[in-house]
C-alpha positions in Angstrom: -31.2 77.6 11.1 -34.0 76.3 8.5 -37.7 76.7 9.1 -38.5 74.1 12.2 -40.0 70.7 10.7 -41.7 67.7 12.8 -40.0 66.0 13.4 -36.8 67.9 14.3 -33.9 67.3 12.0 -30.1 68.3 13.7 -27.4 67.9 11.3 -24.0 66.8 13.5 -20.9 67.2 11.0 -17.1 67.7 11.6 -13.5 66.2 10.8 -13.2 62.2 11.3 -11.9 61.5 14.9 -13.9 64.8 16.4 -16.0 62.8 18.3 -19.8 63.1 16.2 -20.6 59.8 16.9 -19.7 59.9 21.0 -22.0 63.0 21.2 -24.5 61.1 19.2 -24.4 58.5 21.8 -24.5 60.7 24.6 -27.7 63.0 23.4 -29.3 60.2 22.6 -28.7 58.3 26.1 -29.4 62.0 28.0 -32.6 62.3 25.8 -34.4 59.1 24.6 -36.7 59.1 27.7 -37.7 62.6 27.2 -37.9 62.6 23.4 -38.2 60.0 20.6 -35.7 59.6 18.6 -34.4 58.1 15.5 -30.1 58.4 14.2 -29.1 58.3 10.5 -25.0 57.9 9.9 -23.1 58.1 6.7 -20.2 56.3 6.0 -18.4 55.9 2.5 -18.1 52.2 2.2 -19.3 50.9 5.7 -22.2 51.3 8.7 -19.5 51.4 10.8 -21.3 54.6 12.8 -24.4 52.6 12.7 -22.5 49.6 14.7 -20.9 51.6 17.1 -24.5 53.4 18.2 -26.4 50.0 18.1 -23.4 48.1 20.4 -23.2 51.2 22.7 -26.9 50.5 23.3 -27.7 54.7 22.0 -31.1 53.7 20.9 -33.3 50.7 19.8 -31.4 48.9 16.6 -34.6 49.4 14.6 -33.8 53.7 15.4 -30.5 53.8 14.0 -30.5 53.7 10.3 -26.8 53.6 8.5 -26.8 55.5 4.9 -24.0 54.4 2.5 -22.5 57.3 0.9 -19.8 56.3 -1.8 -17.2 58.8 -3.0 -17.4 61.8 -1.3 -19.7 61.9 1.6 -19.9 65.8 1.4 -22.4 65.3 -1.5 -24.7 63.1 0.3 -26.0 66.0 2.8 -25.3 68.8 0.2 -25.6 68.6 -3.6 -27.4 65.3 -3.4 -29.1 64.3 -0.2 -31.5 62.3 -1.1 -30.2 59.3 0.4 -30.5 61.1 3.5 -34.2 62.4 2.7 -35.1 58.4 2.1 -34.2 57.1 5.4 -35.3 60.0 7.4 -38.4 60.0 5.6 -38.5 56.1 6.4 -38.0 57.0 9.6 -40.5 59.1 9.9 -43.1 56.7 9.0 -42.0 53.8 10.5 -42.2 56.1 14.2 -45.2 58.5 13.9 -44.3 60.1 16.5 -41.1 61.1 16.6 -39.2 64.0 18.0 -35.9 64.6 17.0 -34.1 62.9 14.2 -29.9 63.0 14.1 -28.1 63.0 10.9 -24.7 62.4 11.6 -22.1 63.1 8.5 -19.2 61.3 7.1 -16.0 62.8 7.8 -15.9 66.8 6.6 -13.3 69.1 5.9 -14.0 72.9 7.3 -16.1 73.8 4.4 -18.9 71.1 4.7 -22.6 71.9 5.0 -25.9 70.3 5.4 -28.9 70.9 2.8 -31.9 73.2 4.3 -33.9 70.0 2.9 -31.6 67.7 5.3 -31.5 69.7 8.5 -33.2 72.3 10.6 -30.4 73.2 12.6 -26.6 72.1 12.4 -24.4 70.7 15.4 -20.7 71.0 14.3 -17.7 69.1 16.1 -14.2 69.7 16.3 -11.7 68.9 19.0 -9.0 70.2 20.9 -6.2 67.3 19.6 -6.7 68.7 16.4 -4.7 71.8 17.6 -5.7 75.2 18.6 -5.5 76.8 15.4 -8.4 74.9 14.3 -11.3 77.8 15.2 -9.3 80.9 13.7 -9.2 78.6 10.4 -12.7 79.7 9.5 -15.0 77.5 7.0 -18.7 77.4 7.0 -18.9 74.2 10.1 -16.9 76.9 12.1 -18.6 80.2 11.6 -21.8 79.4 10.6 -23.5 76.4 11.5 -26.2 76.9 14.6 -24.1 75.6 17.1 -20.3 74.6 17.6 -18.9 72.0 19.7 -15.1 71.9 20.6 -14.4 68.4 21.9 -12.1 66.6 24.0 -11.1 69.4 26.3 -9.5 66.9 28.5 -6.4 66.3 25.4 -5.2 70.1 26.0 -2.7 69.6 28.2 -1.5 66.7 26.4 -1.5 68.4 22.9 -0.4 71.6 24.1 -3.8 73.8 23.0 -4.1 76.9 25.0 -8.3 76.8 25.9 -8.4 80.4 26.6 -6.5 81.0 22.8 -9.5 78.6 21.0 -11.9 80.2 23.3 -10.8 84.2 21.8 -10.9 82.7 18.3 -13.9 81.6 18.2 -16.2 84.4 20.1 -14.2 86.6 17.0 -15.0 83.8 14.6 -18.8 83.1 15.4 -19.5 86.4 17.2 -23.1 86.0 19.0 -23.1 82.6 17.3 -23.7 80.2 20.7 -20.8 77.0 20.9 -19.4 75.0 24.1 -16.1 73.1 25.2 -17.1 69.4 25.8 -15.6 66.5 27.6 -18.0 63.7 26.6 -16.2 61.3 29.2 -17.7 63.8 31.7 -20.5 64.9 30.1 -18.8 68.5 30.4 -20.7 70.8 28.2 -23.6 68.3 27.1 -26.7 70.2 28.9 -25.6 73.1 27.2 -26.0 71.6 24.1 -29.1 69.8 25.0 -30.9 73.7 25.7 -30.0 74.5 22.9 -31.9 71.9 21.1 -34.6 72.5 22.9 -35.1 75.7 22.7 -33.9 76.4 19.4 -35.2 73.4 18.3 -38.8 74.2 19.4 -38.8 70.8 21.5 -41.9 70.2 24.2 -40.7 68.1 27.3 
């Protein structure tokens, strides 16, 4: 966790298909009536995630900005975060009363991390469909993120994944760092993430 800025900047990372965009949609819809929100999405050659969030009505279109990173998406959130920082600054200037800006990374591997300049808090999303072994593989996203989300619990019976094993390995890899299982179709686990953001991000209702 970096020193908290205003607006709060929350990095959301994780592998392709883990549910980052679905999580952002759910968070925006749950929090938008209480807080002033904006989103920066990252894609390599398109603005697909921006389009998905806009069409889903997560926020007003002008509050969602897409960044085309080109090349390696990890660089745009870590070594050279200038495009993302510029997008965050532009949103902050356009909406002077923002409470929180989400920055969604492009598809990451387990070693991807956010620059402290870009994110005050980081949420890392993995999913059950990747297999029960994922938590014990480690990597900064799993061991060092401020909050870990293990998504798509509803798929566990279909992919032969044991949630008990995943919980045990997560506790071993993360110690006392917070995490939760989620099923974004039903909203399970979403409240725990929001409570974390309000507490650690010092958001005021």
